[in-house]
Every structure is written in C-alpha cells, then in structure tokens.
C-alpha positions as CSV (number, residue, x, y, z in Angstrom):
1,X,-9.8,-8.0,19.2
2,X,-7.2,-8.2,16.5
3,X,-8.9,-7.7,13.1
4,X,-7.3,-9.2,10.0
5,X,-6.6,-6.4,7.6
6,X,-4.6,-5.2,4.6
7,X,-1.7,-2.9,5.3
8,X,-0.9,-0.3,2.7
9,X,2.4,1.3,3.8
10,X,1.6,5.0,4.5
11,X,5.3,5.8,4.7
12,X,6.1,4.2,1.3
13,X,3.0,5.9,-0.3
14,X,4.0,9.2,1.2
15,X,7.6,8.9,0.1
16,X,6.5,8.0,-3.5
17,X,4.0,10.8,-3.6
18,X,6.7,13.4,-2.6
19,X,9.1,12.0,-5.1
20,X,6.5,12.2,-7.9
21,X,5.5,15.8,-6.8
22,X,9.2,16.9,-7.1
23,X,9.5,15.3,-10.5
24,X,6.3,17.1,-11.7
25,X,7.5,20.5,-10.3
26,X,10.8,19.9,-12.2
27,X,8.9,19.6,-15.5
28,X,7.9,15.9,-16.0
29,X,4.7,16.0,-18.1
30,X,3.8,12.3,-18.6
31,X,1.6,10.4,-16.1
32,X,3.1,7.7,-13.9
33,X,1.3,4.7,-12.6
34,X,2.9,2.9,-9.7
35,X,1.6,0.0,-7.5
36,X,2.5,-0.1,-3.8
37,X,2.2,-3.8,-2.9
38,X,-0.3,-4.4,0.0
39,X,0.5,-6.8,2.8
40,X,-2.1,-9.1,4.5
41,X,-1.9,-8.8,8.3
42,X,-3.4,-12.0,9.7
43,X,-4.8,-11.6,13.3
44,X,-7.3,-13.4,15.5
45,X,-10.3,-12.9,13.2
46,X,-9.0,-15.3,10.5
47,X,-10.4,-18.8,10.5
48,X,-9.1,-21.9,8.7
49,X,-10.7,-22.8,5.4
50,X,-13.8,-25.0,5.7
51,X,-13.0,-28.8,6.1
52,X,-9.6,-28.2,7.6
C-alpha cells in the first residue's frame, strides 16, 4: 500500500548540517535558523475532498 506522506530531504538536511558544523568550527558564534521545505508525496491513501 502506498501511504501519503511528507518528504523531508535527508540529503538536503545532512548537507546543511555539515555546512553549519564547518561554519561553527571556523568560529561562527551566532545561531542560525533554517527551514528545509517539505514536500507532500501523494500516494494511494489520499481521497478526494468530501462532496467531490
């Protein structure tokens, strides 16, 4: 069964984490907040809205 889910790119998050870690090692002191955009993966468990 294909379950509808939200994909959070592990590759993108890992790459960003490594970049931020290197910056921190190089002396960056301030905190950084970053949003990695999720992606809705629609599969067979998604139904149309009621009344459609």
